[in-house]
N, C-alpha and C positions, 0 to 999 in steps of 0.2 A: 215753696209758694210761687215759684216763677212759672208754674204750669199755665199754659194758655197765652203766655206773652210771646208775641210775634215780633221779630226784629225786621226793620227795613234794611235794604242793602247799605244805606248810609250808616246806620247803627252798627251793622256787622263790620264795616270797614273801620269805624272808630274802635270797636272792641278789639279787632285784630291789631291795630296800631297800639292801643293801650297795653294789651297783654305782651306784645313784643318789646315794648320799651320798658315797662315796669316789672314784668315777670309775675305780676299778680293776676289772679283770675277774676274776670268781671262776670257777675251774675246778671247784670242788667246795664243798659245804656239808654239814656234819654237825651235826645238832641233837642235843645230848646232854642230854636232859631230866633224867637222873639227877644230873648235875653242874651243871645250870642254866647250860650254856654252848653257844655256837655256834662251830664251827671252820670257818674258811674256808681253802681252798687257793687261792692266787692265782698267776697267771702269773709266770714268772721276771722279776725286776727290778721288780715292782710292790708290794713290801711297804711301801716308804716312802709311796707314793701311797695305799695302802689304810689305813695307820695315820693319816696326816695329820700336819700340823705340830703337835708337842706332844701327839700322840695324839688330836687333835680328832675325827677320824672315829669312832674306837673309842668315845670317851666319848659321842658323839651316839647311836651305835647302842645302847650299853648303857643309856642313859637311855630310849630309845624302846622297847626290848624287855624290859628288866629282867633280861637275861642277860649273862654275861661273854662277850666275843668274843675269839677267838684267831686269829691270822693265821699261816699257814705258806706259805713260798715253795716252789712246785713245782719239781722238777727231773726230767728223764728218767733221770738217773743215781741209782740207789737209794742209793748211799753219800752223795751230796750231799743227797738228799732227807732222809735220816735226820739228817744234820748240821743241816739247816735246821729240822727238826721239834723238835730238842732245844735250839735257841737259847733263851737266852743261855749255856747250858752249853758248856764247851770240850770238844769231842770230839777225842780223841787218835787214835783208830783205829776203823774199821768193817770187820769181816770178815764176808763173806757166804759161807756154805758150804751145799752140798747134802748132806744126810745120806743114808745108804744106803737109807732108805725113800722117797727121792725128795722129801722135804720140805726146804724152804729155811729156813735160820736165819741171823739176823744177830747178831753179838756186837759190842757197842759199848763201847769203852773210853773213859771220860771222866776228866777231871782229878778226883782224889779230892775236892777241895773243892767240885766242882760236881755230885757224885753226887746230893745231895739235890735240887738244881734239876732235874736230868735225870729223876729218878724222880717228883718232884712229891709234893704232899701226898696221902697215902693211895694213892700209885702212879698218880695220874690222868694225869701226863704220859707215863709208861711205857705205860699202857693206850691212850692216844691214839696213841702211836707204833706200837704193835702193830696197832691197828685200821687205820691208814693204810698201813702197810707191807704188810699183807695185801691191802688194797683195791687198791693200785696195782701192787705188784710180786710178789704171791703169796708173800710171805715169811711163813711160818706162825708163827714165834716170833722175838722180839727180846729179847736178854739185855743188861742194862746192868751193866758191871763197873767 
């Protein structure tokens, strides 16, 4: 689904650095200057390799770049991708519906005590999820309940 995604030279440098340090392959990289973070989408089954034992790879990357790094496991299935993007929050259900105007929407039900984790501070996790769901699956809106 990464067809048509174009990387900036900055994103390419982050991907090269990430892959050389972690040994995992990055499918995507989003540099979020506003939140001072870099989001990597890695191939299925590569989250552990990407993070490294005890978070070693992430800590190394964060020291080198001065930014927070977030890893999300890719999935061809939009429901599974949404669940992966919201980890460690426990997702009870994901409903994807097409509205009458042709726009696709996802409603995500999370465990009530995990709602804060799913939404994130100032909505940053919810915003990340909306951006990635639109980028990969043309889902225009995501609602977390």
